[in-house]
N, C-alpha and C positions, 0 to 999 in steps of 0.2 A: 104658299107661305109669303105673308107681308111683312115684312120687317120693318119696324118702327123703333127701331133701339139705336140707331145710327151715332146717339150721344156716345155711347158705351164704346162701339169701337164700329170699322165701316169694313166693306170688303175693300181685298188689294186690287187695285186698278190694273186692269194687264198692263197701259204704258209703262207701268211702275215695274211690274215684273219683269220685264222684258229689257226695262234701262239698269236693274240691280245685275240681270240675269250674268252678263260677263265677268263680276268682280265676285261672282261665287264659282263660277269654273275657268275659264285661263288665266285673265289676269286676277288673282287672285293675292297677289302681293301684300305684303307688309307695308305701310307709306312711310314708314321709317328707314328702313330696309336701303342701303346705297348701292341698289342695282337696277336694271331692267325693269322686272317685275315690281319694285320697288317704286320705282317713279312713276310708273303708268298708276298706280294705286294714288300716289300723292297727290298729280296732276287731276284725277278724277274726285279724289276729295277736297282740292282746291276750288275745280269747276261747283262740287256741291255747295261749298261757301259761298261763292259767287252770287250762286243763284239765289239762296236762302236769304242773302244781302239786298239782292235787288229788290223783291219782296216786302223786304222788311223796311228798307231805307237805312241802311245802316255799312259799316266799312267791311267787308268779310271780314276782318280778324277780329269782328265783333261776336262773329256767329261760333257757340262752343256746341258739338254735336254730344248728345245727351243718350242714355238709353230709353228717356219718355219724358211723359209732362212730369211725371212723380220726382225724378232725379234734378230735373231743371228748376221744378219750384223748392227743392230743398237747398239744391245748390244758390238760388239766389237769395233767398231771404236768410240761411245763415250763413254764406259765404260774403254776402256786402255788409251783413251788418258785425259779422265781428272782422272783416276786415278794412271799416273805415269808422276807426273809433272816436267819435267826432260825440258821442254820445249810449247809453246805455236804455233807449230807450225803442221801443220797435211797435209799429200801428197793424194792425189789417181789421178786414170786415167779418163781423159773424157768420158771416155766409161763403166764406171762402172753402175751396176745397182743403180735404183733409193733408193734402201734403202740405200746404202752407199755414196752416191751423198748428199742424202739429211740432211744425218745424219753426214758426215762432214760441210754441208753449217750449219746447224744448230748449231754445235759447234763454228764457225766464227759467225754466229748472235747474239746467246745467251752468249757462254763464252769468246768472243771474242779473241778464234785462229786466226790465220794467216791459210791463205789457199790455196794451188797450185793447180789446176786442171791441171796433164800433158796431152799434146797435143800428138793425135796420129798420123802414118802414114796413107797412102790413104789404105792399109790392117786391120786397127784400132789396128795395135797394138803399143805397150810403147815403145818409144827409150829409152834402156838404161843412153846412152849421154844424154836424154833430162831429164831424172830422176836426174843424175848426175847434173843438172846444177842447180835443182832448191832444193836439199836436202841442210840443216844448221844444226850448232851445237845445236840449239835448235828444230830440227825437232820429235816430236813424234811419230807420224803414219806413216806407208807409206799402203795403201791399193789399191791392184791390184788383177783384179779375173783374176783366173786359165782358165775360159774360156768364151766366150762373150755370152751372153742369146740370142742375135737378129740374127749376124752373125758367130759366132761360131770360130772368130778367138782365137788361146789359145796363153796367153801371155806367155815371159822368166822369170817368177816367180822367179826361184830359184835365175836367175843375178840380175834380180832387187831388191830380197831380199839380195844379198850379198851388193850391193852398197849403201843399206839403216844401214845394221849393221854398216859398216864404221863410221857412224856418230851417231851409238847407239842409232837408232832408232827400233823401234817395226814393224813387220810387220804384217799386215792381208790378207789373200785371200779369197772371195768370190768364193768357189768349188762347189756351188749349180749345176749347168750343167755338171761339169767335174766328177759328182760320176756314176762310172758305166762305164764310158768312158776312165778316165785316173786316174794314180795312185795319189794316197793321203796323200803319208806319209809324214809326218809334216818335218822330217829329210831332206828328197831329196827336198823339196822345198825351205827349208831353212827360214820356217813362222814360227810366235810364235802364231798365231791364224786363225782357221779355219771354214766355215760358209759351214752347208748342210742344205737339205729340204729334207723332205720324199717323196713329192707327185710327185717329176722327177726320182723315184727309186722305185716306185711299192707300197709306204704306201700310207695309207692316207693321205689328207690335215690337216694340220694345226700338223704337227711334223717336228722336224726338230732340229740340232745340234748346237752349238759352241766348238770348242774344244779351249782350253786356253793355253798354256805349262806352264806346273810347275806351280810355286805359284806366277806368276805374277798379282799383284793387279790389281781388276778390278770392278768398280764404279758399283753399282747395274742399270739398269733402271726400273726394277719392286722391290719395298717396299714393305717390310709385314715379313712372317712369318720365312725367312730365309732358305728358303730349297735351294737343289743346293749349299749346302756351302755354305750359306748367298749371292750368285753371281745372283739368279734367283728365289726370292719370288714364291709361289703358290705352291696349292697343284700340283705333280707332274702326268701327265698326264700317269699312268704307262703301259694302253693297248697303247696307240700311241708310246711308249719308246721302247717297245715290237714290235710293228711291225716298228720302224724305224730301229730297232739293226738288224730284220730278211729281210726286204729289201735290206739294205747294205752290209750283208755278201751275200746274193744272188747277188746280182748284181755286187759284187768283182769277187766272185766264177767264173760268167761269162764274166768278162770285157773284156779278151782280145778276146777271142772267138768272144762276140757281137761287140766288136769293129772292127774288120777286115771286119765281113761280112755286118754292115752298113756300112761302110765305101766303102766297094765294090756297095754297092745300089747308094749311093749318086751319086758317080764318074758315074756311067751309068747315074741319073737322069741328073747330070748336062750334059753329053755327047749329050745327045736327045736335052733339052732345049734350048741348045745354040747354037746345028744344026737345030735347026727349030723353031725358034721364032726369028727373025728378031731382031735386037738393043737389046734382052734379055742380060742382062749383071750380072757376077756372084759379090758376094761383100764376104769382108772379104779374109782372108789369103788361098792362092791356097791350101800351102803346110799346115803350121800349122794353119792345124784346126779341132776343135773338129767332132770326127766320127761322121756322122749319121746328121751332120746339115749343110742346102745347104740355102742360100740366094740370093734372085735375085731382078733387078732393070727391071722391063719393060715401057721405055720411051712410053708416049703417053698415057697410059692409068690413072686409079686409080687401088691403092690395093685394095682399099674396093672393089670395081667393079669387078674386077680377083676373090678376093675372095668369094663373092658371084656367079659368073658363075660356079667357084668348086666347089662349096657346090652343086651348083645343077647338075653337075656331077659327086656325090656321094666323093668328096676329099676334106676333113677336114686339113686345115692348118692354117694359121695368117701371118698378116703384119709385126710381128714381138712381140716384149715383150707382153705376156700378161697382165702386171701391167700395162700396158699404154693404155689399149685399151678403147675405146671410145671418146679420144682425137682426134683430126683435125691437131694438130701440129707433124711438121716430127720428124722423130727418132730422137735422140740428140746423137744414135751412127753413122747413115749415117753422119750426117751434121758435127759431128767432126769427120770424116774421110776425110770429101772434098765432101761432095755427095751436089750439089745443092736440096734445101729444094721440088723444083718441083718435082725434080726425087724421091727424099727420099721418097717422097710420092704415089710411085709406086712400095714399095718393096711388097714382099712376102717370106715368111719364110716358107721351109719343115723340118721336124725335125720327123726324123725316130725312130722306137722304135725296140727291140728285135725280135720282132715277123712280122716286115715288111717283105714282100717276095717280089721276085724279079717281078713276074706278078702284084704286086700293084704299084711298080714305074714304070711299062712300061703304064697302064693303066691312072696312075697320071702323065707323059709327055705327052700322047696324052691329057690328059684331059688340061694340061696347055696352050699348043697351041691353042688348042679350044677356050679358056676361052680369053687368050689375042687377038686371032684374035676377036672375039664378040665384047669386049668391044674397041678394037681400030676403029670398024665399027663404033657402035655407036658415039664414039667421034668425028669421021670425019664428020659424017651426016651432 
């Protein structure tokens, strides 16, 4: 099997399993308990928090452990907007992950916020000029993802954040896809909050982090016992936190080397597919692209049919966001980029991992050419 769907999820790293194992067995205490087992768990949780903070460049107390990227995005958008009532206006890009888009729309629907969804260009990039045009004195929050989960376009987050700060707005970035590929410095990005998910970097599913700068007020989404300094109630998943911190530390240590290698392999895949598959089109930015993410549309096919042909050939990939799997409607990311709906439904995404090899890329490119030809033959017959 050639697995080229790492944007959907990654295998859990052996080092991560070994790091979390003690907290699933002998050191199983509740970190809120005041006894030896509880204290041991609390220390592990604190160490994990400090490890994440070192990578992101924040204080350990700014790190909130969550159940994943979706919860982190919901907590960021809803929690920051409701707790910082300088205004009732929220801005997001049109290509955000559904966790951000739907949170923002819920603020408009349930809490009376005004919402602007900023358009993108044909590469999926948010224009700073378009953002500047919608910012208002009462803008409370701007959310712009660091890298798109479907086409891999990297946003100019630092530039967008600087514009938002001019009107006093807070800034959140969904960096779920960027971990292990791009720098995550809070200061360099100029953001107030940043979301991450463990299963994109070799930790188990159900682990994630929201980093919130300083002592910004944050309205909880989950209410209860007041864990995570009152910002996210619920008994902490100590093993999950240790796993996340371990995976993030390893991914950051390998980031530059991995990005260079998967970037070169991606370029080779693009070269071969565009040369060998008639009418194939690369989507997303050509240059400002997340290393290891490649997305094509194949007019005259069905993306789902191409996926089935590829899997028969041993190549596992996706038609876009795994969170939208099973839906028939075209990708909101591609349609926001101006891709017609009938073309958007032919999309296929390949996302490489740190262990992807050059031989796998050559075999995958051959399989793509064969799969598209087979599907087009069926469609035209």
